[in-house]
C-alpha positions as CSV (number, residue, x, y, z in Angstrom):
1,M,51.6,6.3,-5.9
2,V,50.5,2.8,-7.1
3,P,47.0,2.9,-8.5
4,L,44.4,1.4,-6.2
5,K,43.4,-1.3,-8.7
6,R,47.0,-2.6,-8.8
7,R,47.2,-2.7,-5.1
8,R,44.0,-4.7,-4.9
9,T,45.2,-7.1,-7.6
10,S,48.5,-7.8,-5.8
11,S,46.8,-8.6,-2.5
12,S,46.7,-12.2,-1.5
13,R,43.5,-14.2,-1.3
14,T,43.8,-14.2,2.4
15,G,44.1,-10.5,2.7
16,N,41.5,-7.9,3.9
17,P,39.2,-6.3,1.3
18,G,40.8,-3.2,-0.2
19,T,44.1,-3.5,1.9
20,D,47.4,-5.2,1.8
21,E,47.0,-6.3,5.4
22,P,47.1,-10.1,5.8
23,N,44.5,-12.0,7.8
24,R,46.3,-13.0,10.9
25,F,43.2,-14.9,12.3
26,P,41.6,-16.7,9.3
27,Q,39.3,-18.7,11.6
28,V,37.6,-15.4,12.7
29,V,35.5,-13.6,10.1
30,L,33.9,-10.4,11.5
31,F,30.8,-8.4,10.5
32,L,30.0,-5.0,12.1
33,L,26.3,-4.3,12.1
34,E,25.6,-0.7,11.0
35,R,22.3,-0.6,12.8
36,K,22.5,2.1,15.6
37,M,26.3,2.2,15.0
38,G,26.2,4.5,12.0
39,A,28.0,4.3,8.7
40,S,31.0,6.5,9.5
41,R,31.8,4.8,12.8
42,R,31.4,1.4,11.2
43,A,33.8,2.3,8.5
44,F,36.4,3.6,11.0
45,L,36.2,0.5,13.2
46,S,36.3,-1.8,10.2
47,Q,39.6,-0.2,9.0
48,L,41.0,-0.3,12.5
49,G,40.3,-4.1,12.6
50,R,41.9,-4.7,9.2
51,R,45.0,-2.8,10.2
52,K,45.2,-5.1,13.2
53,G,45.0,-8.2,10.9
54,F,41.4,-9.1,11.4
55,Q,39.2,-10.1,8.5
56,V,36.2,-7.7,8.5
57,E,33.6,-8.2,5.8
58,E,31.5,-5.4,4.3
59,L,28.6,-7.7,3.5
60,F,26.8,-10.3,5.6
61,S,27.3,-13.8,4.3
62,E,27.5,-17.5,5.4
63,R,31.2,-17.0,6.2
64,I,30.7,-14.7,9.1
65,T,31.6,-16.1,12.5
66,H,31.2,-13.1,14.7
67,V,28.6,-10.4,14.5
68,I,29.6,-7.2,16.3
69,C,26.8,-4.8,17.5
70,E,26.5,-1.5,19.4
71,N,23.5,-0.5,21.4
72,N,21.4,-3.4,20.1
73,S,19.5,-5.9,22.2
74,G,19.9,-9.6,21.4
75,A,16.2,-9.8,20.3
76,E,16.8,-6.9,17.8
77,V,19.9,-8.5,16.3
78,R,18.1,-11.9,16.1
79,T,15.2,-10.3,14.2
80,W,17.7,-8.6,11.8
81,L,19.5,-11.9,11.3
82,D,16.2,-13.7,10.5
83,S,15.5,-11.2,7.8
84,Q,18.7,-12.1,6.0
85,D,19.0,-14.8,3.3
86,R,21.1,-17.3,5.3
87,R,21.2,-21.0,6.1
88,R,23.6,-20.9,9.1
89,T,23.6,-18.8,12.3
90,P,26.9,-17.1,13.2
91,A,28.7,-18.6,16.1
92,H,28.8,-15.4,18.1
93,L,26.5,-12.4,18.5
94,L,28.7,-9.9,20.4
95,D,28.6,-6.5,22.0
96,I,31.1,-3.9,20.8
97,S,33.1,-4.4,24.0
98,W,34.5,-7.7,22.7
99,Y,35.7,-5.9,19.5
100,T,37.4,-3.0,21.4
101,E,39.1,-5.3,23.8
102,S,40.4,-7.4,20.9
103,M,41.7,-4.3,19.2
104,Q,43.6,-3.4,22.4
105,A,45.0,-6.9,22.7
106,G,45.9,-7.1,19.0
107,R,44.2,-10.6,18.8
108,P,40.7,-12.1,19.3
109,V,40.1,-12.2,23.1
110,K,38.2,-15.0,24.7
111,V,34.4,-14.6,24.4
112,L,33.0,-14.2,27.8
113,D,29.3,-14.1,29.0
114,R,29.6,-10.3,29.4
115,H,30.5,-10.0,25.7
116,K,27.4,-12.0,24.5
117,L,24.2,-10.3,23.5
118,Q,21.5,-11.6,25.9
119,E,18.5,-13.1,24.2
120,P,15.3,-14.0,26.1
121,Q,15.0,-17.7,26.6
122,R,11.6,-19.0,25.5
123,T,10.4,-22.5,24.9
124,E,8.9,-23.5,21.6
125,A,5.5,-23.9,23.3
126,E,5.6,-20.3,24.3
127,V,6.2,-18.8,20.9
128,V,4.1,-19.4,17.8
129,A,6.3,-18.4,14.8
130,F,4.6,-17.3,11.6
131,S,5.4,-17.9,7.9
132,V,4.0,-16.1,4.9
133,P,4.9,-15.7,1.3
134,S,6.9,-12.6,0.2
135,Y,4.3,-11.2,-2.3
136,A,0.9,-10.1,-1.1
137,C,-0.6,-11.6,-4.2
138,Q,0.5,-15.0,-2.9
139,R,-1.3,-14.5,0.4
140,R,-5.0,-14.9,1.3
141,T,-5.9,-11.8,3.4
142,T,-9.5,-11.7,4.7
143,L,-11.1,-8.8,6.5
144,D,-10.5,-10.7,9.8
145,N,-7.4,-8.8,10.9
146,R,-6.0,-10.1,14.2
147,N,-3.4,-7.3,14.5
148,T,-5.4,-4.2,14.0
149,V,-3.5,-2.1,16.6
150,L,-0.2,-2.9,14.8
151,T,-1.5,-2.5,11.2
152,D,-3.3,0.8,12.0
153,A,-0.1,2.3,13.3
154,L,1.9,1.2,10.3
155,S,-0.9,2.4,7.9
156,L,-0.8,5.8,9.6
157,L,2.9,6.0,9.0
158,A,2.3,5.0,5.4
159,E,-0.3,7.6,5.0
160,N,1.9,10.3,6.4
161,A,4.7,9.3,4.1
162,E,2.4,9.4,1.1
163,L,1.1,12.8,2.0
164,S,4.7,14.0,2.3
165,D,5.5,12.8,-1.2
166,E,7.6,9.9,0.1
167,D,6.0,7.1,-1.8
168,G,8.8,4.6,-1.3
169,R,8.5,4.8,2.5
170,G,4.8,4.6,2.2
171,V,5.0,1.4,0.2
172,A,7.4,-0.1,2.8
173,F,5.0,0.5,5.6
174,R,2.0,-0.7,3.5
175,R,3.9,-4.0,2.8
176,A,4.7,-4.4,6.5
177,A,1.1,-3.9,7.5
178,A,-0.1,-6.3,4.8
179,V,2.2,-9.1,6.2
180,L,0.6,-8.6,9.7
181,K,-2.9,-8.6,8.2
182,A,-2.3,-12.0,6.8
183,L,-1.2,-13.6,10.0
184,P,-3.7,-16.1,11.5
185,E,-3.1,-15.1,15.1
186,T,-2.3,-12.0,17.2
187,V,1.4,-11.1,17.5
188,T,2.4,-11.0,21.2
189,D,6.2,-11.4,20.9
190,M,8.8,-10.0,18.5
191,T,10.3,-13.5,18.2
192,Q,7.1,-14.5,16.3
193,L,8.1,-12.3,13.4
194,R,11.5,-13.9,12.8
195,G,12.0,-14.6,9.1
196,L,8.9,-12.8,7.9
197,P,9.3,-10.7,4.7
198,C,8.8,-7.0,4.3
199,L,9.4,-6.1,7.9
200,G,12.1,-3.4,7.8
201,E,13.9,-1.9,10.8
202,H,11.6,1.1,11.1
203,S,8.4,-1.1,11.1
204,L,10.0,-3.5,13.6
205,R,10.8,-0.6,16.0
206,V,7.2,0.6,15.8
207,I,5.8,-3.0,16.4
208,K,8.2,-3.5,19.4
209,D,7.2,-0.2,20.9
210,I,3.5,-1.1,20.7
211,L,4.1,-4.7,22.1
212,E,6.1,-3.3,25.0
213,T,4.1,-0.2,25.9
214,G,0.8,-0.5,24.2
215,A,1.4,2.4,21.9
216,S,3.9,3.9,19.5
217,T,5.3,7.2,20.6
218,E,6.3,8.0,17.0
219,V,2.8,7.4,15.7
220,D,1.2,9.3,18.6
221,S,3.5,12.3,18.0
222,M,2.8,12.3,14.3
223,K,-1.0,12.2,14.8
224,Q,-0.7,15.3,17.1
225,S,1.5,17.3,14.7
226,E,-0.1,20.3,13.1
227,R,1.2,19.4,9.7
228,F,-0.3,15.9,9.6
229,K,-3.7,17.2,10.9
230,A,-3.7,19.9,8.3
231,L,-2.8,17.5,5.5
232,K,-5.6,15.2,6.6
233,V,-8.2,18.0,6.6
234,L,-7.2,19.5,3.3
235,T,-6.7,16.3,1.3
236,G,-10.2,15.3,2.6
237,I,-11.5,17.8,0.1
238,F,-12.6,16.1,-3.1
239,G,-10.1,17.2,-5.9
240,V,-7.3,18.2,-3.6
241,G,-4.1,16.1,-3.6
242,A,-1.0,16.1,-1.4
243,K,0.9,18.6,-3.4
244,T,-1.9,21.2,-3.4
245,A,-2.4,20.7,0.3
246,D,1.3,21.1,1.0
247,R,1.3,24.4,-1.0
248,W,-1.6,25.7,1.0
249,I,0.0,24.7,4.3
250,R,3.2,26.6,3.3
251,E,1.0,29.6,2.8
252,G,-0.4,29.2,6.3
253,I,-3.7,27.5,5.5
254,L,-4.4,24.8,8.0
255,S,-8.2,24.5,8.1
256,L,-11.3,24.7,6.0
257,Q,-12.2,28.0,7.5
258,Q,-8.8,29.4,6.7
259,L,-9.1,28.1,3.1
260,Q,-12.5,29.7,2.6
261,A,-11.1,33.0,4.0
262,S,-7.9,32.9,1.9
263,G,-9.4,33.7,-1.4
264,Q,-7.7,30.8,-3.1
265,T,-9.0,30.0,-6.6
266,L,-10.6,26.5,-6.5
267,N,-11.4,24.4,-9.6
268,R,-14.9,22.9,-10.0
269,A,-14.0,19.6,-8.3
270,Q,-12.5,21.4,-5.3
271,Q,-15.5,23.8,-5.0
272,A,-17.9,20.8,-5.0
273,G,-15.6,19.0,-2.5
274,L,-15.6,21.9,-0.1
275,E,-19.4,22.3,-0.4
276,H,-20.1,18.7,0.4
277,Y,-17.1,18.1,2.7
278,D,-19.0,16.6,5.6
279,D,-20.9,14.1,3.5
280,L,-17.9,13.0,1.5
281,N,-15.9,12.3,4.6
282,Q,-18.5,10.1,6.1
283,P,-18.2,6.4,5.3
284,V,-20.5,5.0,2.6
285,T,-22.4,1.9,3.6
286,K,-23.0,-1.2,1.5
287,A,-26.8,-0.4,1.6
288,E,-26.1,3.1,0.1
289,A,-23.8,1.5,-2.5
290,D,-26.5,-0.9,-3.5
291,A,-29.1,1.9,-3.7
292,I,-26.9,3.9,-6.0
293,G,-26.2,0.8,-8.0
294,E,-29.9,0.2,-8.7
295,L,-30.2,3.8,-10.0
296,V,-27.1,3.7,-12.1
297,E,-27.9,0.3,-13.6
298,K,-31.4,1.4,-14.6
299,A,-29.9,4.4,-16.3
300,I,-27.4,2.2,-18.1
301,V,-29.9,-0.4,-19.5
302,S,-32.3,2.4,-20.5
303,V,-29.7,3.8,-22.9
304,L,-28.0,0.5,-23.9
305,P,-30.0,-2.7,-23.4
306,G,-27.8,-5.7,-22.6
307,A,-25.1,-3.6,-20.9
308,Q,-23.7,-5.1,-17.7
309,M,-22.6,-3.3,-14.5
310,T,-20.5,-4.7,-11.6
311,L,-19.9,-3.2,-8.1
312,I,-16.1,-3.1,-7.7
313,G,-13.5,-1.8,-5.2
314,G,-13.7,-2.6,-1.5
315,F,-17.4,-3.6,-1.6
316,R,-16.5,-6.4,-4.0
317,R,-13.9,-7.6,-1.4
318,G,-16.6,-7.8,1.2
319,K,-16.2,-4.5,3.0
320,L,-19.3,-3.1,4.6
321,T,-18.2,0.6,4.3
322,G,-16.0,2.6,2.0
323,H,-15.0,6.1,1.1
324,D,-16.6,5.9,-2.4
325,V,-18.6,3.6,-4.7
326,D,-17.1,2.3,-8.0
327,F,-18.9,0.6,-10.8
328,L,-17.4,-1.2,-13.9
329,I,-19.6,-1.2,-17.0
330,T,-19.3,-3.2,-20.2
331,H,-21.3,-4.8,-23.0
332,P,-20.9,-8.4,-24.1
333,E,-20.6,-7.2,-27.8
334,E,-17.2,-5.6,-28.4
335,G,-17.6,-2.0,-29.4
336,R,-21.2,-1.5,-28.2
337,E,-19.8,0.3,-25.1
338,V,-18.4,3.1,-27.2
339,G,-20.3,6.3,-26.5
340,L,-22.2,4.8,-23.6
341,M,-20.8,7.0,-20.8
342,P,-22.1,10.4,-22.1
343,K,-25.5,8.9,-22.4
344,V,-25.5,7.5,-18.9
345,V,-24.2,10.7,-17.4
346,S,-26.9,12.7,-19.3
347,C,-29.6,10.4,-18.1
348,L,-28.4,10.7,-14.4
349,E,-28.1,14.5,-14.7
350,S,-31.6,14.8,-16.2
351,Q,-32.9,13.1,-13.1
352,G,-31.0,15.4,-10.8
353,F,-28.7,12.7,-9.4
354,L,-25.3,14.3,-10.1
355,L,-24.0,17.2,-8.1
356,Y,-20.7,17.2,-9.9
357,Q,-19.3,15.1,-12.8
358,K,-16.2,15.0,-14.9
359,T,-15.8,12.5,-17.7
360,T,-12.5,11.4,-19.3
361,R,-12.4,9.6,-22.6
362,N,-10.7,6.2,-23.2
363,S,-7.2,6.9,-24.4
364,Y,-5.8,3.3,-24.4
365,L,-4.8,2.0,-27.8
366,E,-3.2,-1.5,-27.6
367,S,-1.6,-1.5,-31.0
368,K,0.1,1.9,-30.3
369,D,0.7,1.9,-26.5
370,G,1.4,-1.8,-26.2
371,P,3.3,-3.0,-23.1
372,A,4.9,0.3,-22.3
373,R,1.9,1.5,-20.4
374,P,1.2,-1.3,-17.8
375,P,3.8,-0.1,-15.2
376,S,1.6,3.0,-14.8
377,N,-0.6,2.8,-11.8
378,M,-3.5,4.5,-13.6
379,D,-5.5,2.9,-16.4
380,R,-6.9,4.9,-19.4
381,F,-10.5,3.7,-19.5
382,E,-13.4,6.1,-20.1
383,R,-14.4,7.2,-16.6
384,C,-16.8,9.5,-14.9
385,F,-15.7,11.0,-11.5
386,S,-18.9,12.2,-9.8
387,I,-20.6,13.3,-6.6
388,F,-23.9,11.5,-6.5
389,K,-27.0,12.9,-4.8
390,L,-28.6,10.0,-2.9
391,A,-32.1,10.7,-1.5
392,K,-32.6,9.2,1.9
393,E,-35.7,7.3,0.9
394,E,-33.4,5.4,-1.6
395,K,-31.1,4.5,1.2
396,Q,-34.0,3.4,3.4
397,A,-35.6,1.4,0.6
398,S,-32.5,-0.6,0.0
399,Q,-32.0,-1.2,3.8
400,N,-35.6,-2.5,4.0
401,G,-35.3,-4.7,0.9
402,V,-37.9,-2.6,-1.0
403,Q,-37.4,-2.2,-4.7
404,P,-37.1,1.5,-5.7
405,L,-39.4,2.9,-8.4
406,D,-38.5,2.7,-12.0
407,T,-36.1,5.6,-12.8
408,S,-36.9,5.7,-16.5
409,E,-39.7,8.2,-15.6
410,P,-38.9,9.5,-12.1
411,S,-41.8,10.7,-10.1
412,P,-41.6,14.1,-8.4
413,S,-40.9,12.4,-5.1
414,R,-38.0,10.5,-6.6
415,R,-36.5,13.4,-8.6
416,V,-34.0,15.3,-6.5
417,S,-33.4,18.9,-7.2
418,A,-32.0,22.1,-5.8
419,E,-35.2,22.6,-3.8
420,D,-34.1,19.5,-1.6
421,Q,-31.3,21.4,0.1
422,G,-33.0,21.2,3.5
423,G,-32.4,23.8,6.2
424,P,-34.1,25.3,9.3
425,E,-37.4,25.6,7.5
426,T,-37.5,22.2,5.9
427,G,-35.9,20.1,8.6
428,P,-33.0,17.7,8.1
429,K,-31.5,17.5,4.7
430,P,-33.3,14.6,2.8
431,W,-30.2,13.5,0.8
432,R,-26.5,13.0,1.2
433,A,-23.6,13.4,-1.3
434,V,-21.6,10.3,-2.2
435,R,-18.5,9.9,-4.4
436,V,-19.2,7.6,-7.3
437,D,-16.8,6.5,-10.1
438,L,-18.1,4.9,-13.3
439,V,-15.7,3.0,-15.5
440,V,-16.4,1.7,-19.0
441,S,-14.4,-1.2,-20.3
442,P,-14.5,-3.1,-23.6
443,I,-15.5,-6.8,-23.1
444,S,-12.1,-7.9,-24.3
445,Q,-10.4,-6.0,-21.4
446,F,-13.1,-6.6,-18.8
447,A,-11.4,-9.4,-16.9
448,F,-8.2,-7.2,-16.5
449,A,-10.3,-4.2,-15.5
450,L,-12.3,-6.2,-13.0
451,L,-9.1,-7.5,-11.4
452,G,-7.4,-4.1,-11.4
453,W,-10.4,-2.2,-10.0
454,T,-11.2,-4.7,-7.2
455,G,-8.0,-4.0,-5.3
456,S,-6.8,-3.7,-2.7
457,K,-4.3,-1.2,-4.0
458,L,-1.3,-3.0,-2.5
459,F,-2.6,-6.4,-3.8
460,E,-2.7,-4.9,-7.3
461,R,0.8,-3.4,-6.9
462,E,2.1,-6.7,-5.8
463,L,0.5,-8.5,-8.8
464,R,2.3,-6.1,-11.1
465,R,5.5,-6.6,-9.3
466,W,5.2,-10.4,-9.4
467,A,4.4,-10.2,-13.1
468,A,7.5,-8.1,-13.8
469,H,10.0,-9.7,-11.5
470,E,9.0,-13.3,-11.5
471,K,7.4,-13.8,-14.9
472,T,8.9,-11.1,-17.2
473,M,5.4,-9.9,-17.9
474,S,3.7,-6.5,-17.9
475,L,0.2,-6.4,-16.2
476,S,-2.2,-3.5,-16.3
477,S,-6.0,-3.1,-16.0
478,H,-6.1,-3.3,-19.8
479,A,-3.9,-6.3,-20.6
480,L,-1.2,-8.9,-19.8
481,Y,1.9,-8.8,-22.0
482,D,4.5,-11.6,-22.1
483,N,7.8,-9.7,-22.7
484,S,9.8,-12.9,-23.3
485,Q,7.4,-14.2,-26.0
486,G,6.5,-10.7,-27.3
487,R,2.7,-11.3,-27.2
488,Y,-0.4,-10.5,-25.3
489,L,-2.0,-13.2,-23.1
490,R,-5.8,-13.0,-23.5
491,A,-8.2,-13.8,-20.7
492,T,-11.9,-13.8,-20.2
493,S,-11.9,-14.2,-16.4
494,E,-9.8,-13.4,-13.4
495,E,-9.0,-17.1,-12.9
496,E,-7.3,-17.1,-16.4
497,I,-5.1,-14.1,-15.5
498,F,-3.9,-15.8,-12.2
499,A,-3.2,-19.0,-14.3
500,H,-1.1,-17.0,-16.8
501,L,0.9,-15.5,-13.9
502,G,1.4,-19.0,-12.3
503,L,-0.5,-18.0,-9.2
504,D,-3.2,-19.8,-7.2
505,Y,-6.5,-18.0,-7.8
506,I,-7.4,-15.8,-4.8
507,P,-11.1,-14.7,-4.6
508,P,-11.9,-11.0,-4.0
509,S,-12.8,-11.6,-0.3
510,E,-9.1,-12.6,0.3
511,R,-7.4,-9.7,-1.5
512,N,-7.6,-7.3,1.5
513,A,-3.8,-6.8,1.7
C-alpha cells in the first residue's frame, strides 16, 4: 500500500483534500456545518461528496460558495456566520436536501427556493445591531445592565459550571454575559447579536430561548435540580469550596441539617461559617461596609500612624450591596507595612470585633518569583480572612451620618462580647456577622493591588489575557513584567498600568464586566 503522505503529495492542486479524486466542479466549493449534524455524519457526507467529484472543505474560509446545514434555521446559521472571521458572505445557505439531491444526480443541482434556508426579512430600521470590542478590559461596563434577564441566566449557567469543576465552560458563559452587560440597549432580536464576540453556540441557544419564550428551559431545569440546590447551600458555608461540597453530596448530604447530623469533621472556618450561615448569606450594604471601614481604619492608624486604607472590591465599583467587604492597606513609606497585620488583628480582637480570623503571610518575592507567578489568579499578599461582628448601633450610626465613638478606648456599649448573643430573653440579636478581608500591600505594589482587588473578576481575567496575548506581558496584583524586554514596568497609579498595556483608562465604576 502506498503511504498516505505520498498519495497526498501526488494529488493535483485541484483535487479534494486527502483524496485522489479530482474536483469536477471547481466553481462549487462546499462546507458542511457540523452544528446539529454531528461530527461522524459530517465526515461521512464529506467523503461521499468528494468521491462524487465535489470540492468539500474541512475549514470555513472565504473560498466557500455553498454552506450546507441540517436542522438549522436561517437565523441560526446567519448568527454562526457572523461569528466567523470573514469579509464575504457565501453565495448560498442551503438545506441538506440540496446536497443529497446533488449526490444522487452526481452533479450540483439547480438551487431552488425550497433548498434555501429561510431568513426573516427585517428592515434596517427594525434592527439595531451592536458592536463591542473583544476584550472586557476594552469595554466600559456600568451597573446599568439593560439585559438582566439574559445575563442572569448565563451567569447561573456559569455558576453551575464552576461548581461542577468545569471552569472553561464557566468562563465562556461569563464572557458571553459580560458582552450583553456592555450593550447600550435591550436585546430584542437575535439579529442584533450578529458579529458580537464571545457568544458561543450554547449561549446563543439560551438567549434565543429566552427571547422567544421568556425563559430558558435549561436554566429553569438546572435551578430545580437537587444537585444544584445542594451545591448552592453547601458552598454558602464560609470555608467550603465546590470540591468539598461535591464530596458531601456524594455522601448523601444535601442540606445544613444533614451536615450537622452527619458528624463530619469541620475545620475552624467551616464551623464559624455554619454558625453564622444566615448572616453571611445576607447581602452586606454600603452603609455596613462604611461602618466597618471606620472601625478598621481607627485600629490601623492607632498601631501605625500614617497608614492608609482603601475600600476595594464591588463597593469601589459603585455597588450598593455585596457578599463581603474588602480593604487594602498600605503605608507611603516602603517597608513600614511589615508586621502591621498582626497588630491590627490583635487590636480588633481585643475589642471583640472578630468572630473568626485567619492570617496569611506575604510570600511574594519579586527577585525570586519574578514573572512566573502572574498567570496565577491568586496574589500572595499578607491577608486576614475574617468574620466581623458588627454591632447594629454601628450600622445605624453610619446610616444616619453620625460619627462613631473613638475605638481606641471602646466604651462598654461599643465593646461587643459573647454576652451580646441575643435570644428569647434579650430580644433581637444586636449585631450581625459580616465577611471582611484585609489585605496589606507595600506601596511599590499598591497600584497593582488596587487594580487587581477592585475587579470585577472577569475584568481582571481579561486584563491578564490582554497583557499576555496582545502585549507579551505578565500582569498580576503585584507587578507588570514585559517579557519581550525582560524588565518590570513600574507604576504608581492605575492610569499608568493601563498606559503600559496600551489601553484607555477605565474607571472603577465602568469595570462591572
